[in-house]
N, C-alpha and C positions, 0 to 999 in steps of 0.2 A: 264514746266516742273512739274508735281504734284510731291506732298511730300510724302513721304515712311510715312505708317501709324505706322510702328511699329518701328519705330527709333527714340528715341532721340534726343534734342538739341546736346549733345556731339557726336551724331554719333552711339550710343549703344544700343541694343535691350530694347524693350519696349515693354512690353501688353498695348494692347489700352483699354481706358477710356471709358466704357458702359454706363456709368452710367446715361445718358440724351439720350439714347434711350429709345424710347417706349414699353414696354413689349408686346409680342402678341405671339401666336402659332404660332410656326414655326415648321415645318417637316422636312424630306430629307431621298431622297431613293437613298442607293447604290448599284452596281453592281460587285460583281467579279465572276469568274469561277479557275474551278481546272478539270484539264484535267488526266484523270488514264487511263491502261488500263483492259481489262478484268478482270483479275483478283480480281486486289483490287474494282472493278465497282461491282464482285461477292461477295466478301467481307464485303462491307459494306451494302449492298440491304438484301443482307442472314445473319447481324448483327453475323457475324461470328471471328471478330476481334480480338485476344486477350487481349489487353487493354482496349476495351467495344463498346459499341456503338457507333459508328464515326459521323456519325451527331450530336444526343443528345449532345455528349463533344462539339464537332464544336459550336452547336448554342449557346450551353451555354458559349461557351469562348467569342462567338461574342457580346453575352451581356455582360458581364464582359468587355471586347473590349470598349466598346461603353460607360459604367460607367465612364472606366479609364483614357479614352480620353487625357483629361488635364493634367496625370500625365506623360505622355509622346510625346507627342506636345505641344512643351516651351510656342508658343503663345495662345494657346487653352486656353477658358475661363472655369472654374470646371462648370458645369453646373447639375442644380436638372432636371433630364429627367423624362418626364412623360411616356414616353413609348418606350421599343423596340423590334423589331418582325425581326427574321431571317427564312426565308421560302429558299427551294430547289427545282430545279427540273433540270432532266438529261434532256441528247441529247444525241443519240448516233451518231457516226460516225463509218466511215467504219472500224479504227482499235481501237479504243477510246472510252472513255466515256466524257463527260463535265459535271461536275458537277454545275451547274448555280447556285449562292449566290444573294439573295437580302436580305438588310438590311433596315429597314424603324427605325428611330430614331424621337421622338416628345419633343417636352418642350414648355411650354409657359413661356416665357423668354424677355433678352434685347439683344441676338445674336444668330444664327444660331444653326445649330445641322449638318452641314455638313461632318465634320473632324470625329465626333462620326459615322455615318451611314459608313462613308469609310474605319474608321477605324477597326467597324466592320463586313466587310464585306470582309477585308484585313485579320484578326485574325480568321475567318472561314475559309478563304482557309489555312491558313498556318496551323492548326490544323489539318484540314483533312490530308496534306502531314506529319507533324509530326506522325500522328496515322497509318500512313499505308507503311510509308518508308520500312520498312522494307522486304516488299513484292518487291517494284522498285522505285529508287531513279530518275526516268527521266519525272517522274508527271510536266505537267506546270501550273503553276499557269497565269491564263490567265490576259487579262484588267481590270483592277480597274478604276470604273467612276461614275461619279452622274450620275443618273438618273433622278430624281428632287427635290428640293426643294418649301417651302411655307412659308412665311412669311418676314418681316424683309421692311428696308429700301431698298436695290437692291430689292424687289419685287420676284416674282415668277418665275422659270426655269423650263422648261421641254426638256430634252434631245431629239431633234429630232429621229424618227425612221428611 
């Protein structure tokens, strides 16, 4: 049975010591989505939401979320992030529209940025919901998952298509 890395000798939570790890370039890309009705889609693309530009606000929220991940995920190390990008694309379904969200995060450090990318993608979807919920509360936030990561001891990861 392998030892838990985030549990101390007394069985309590601890943050792992990464001081002996090598500094390497690390990247992570995460995906999330939110499915909306046509009225919300139209409001977003026409930029007519009373709260402001939905995608611009969501993008900023995602960047802020990545930068503050260690404040909300207990065992996450605070990291000096060197880059954050959030991008979108729409997919039209029969009676709905899905906004696909991609959050890319990079750093040069001793631990990876998977949690920062996942947090950013999640917060983007939540922000879109928050800004448009007055029109319809039946939006669906979709699966959130890691697409890829590079760097670090565990090596690279690429989600199969």
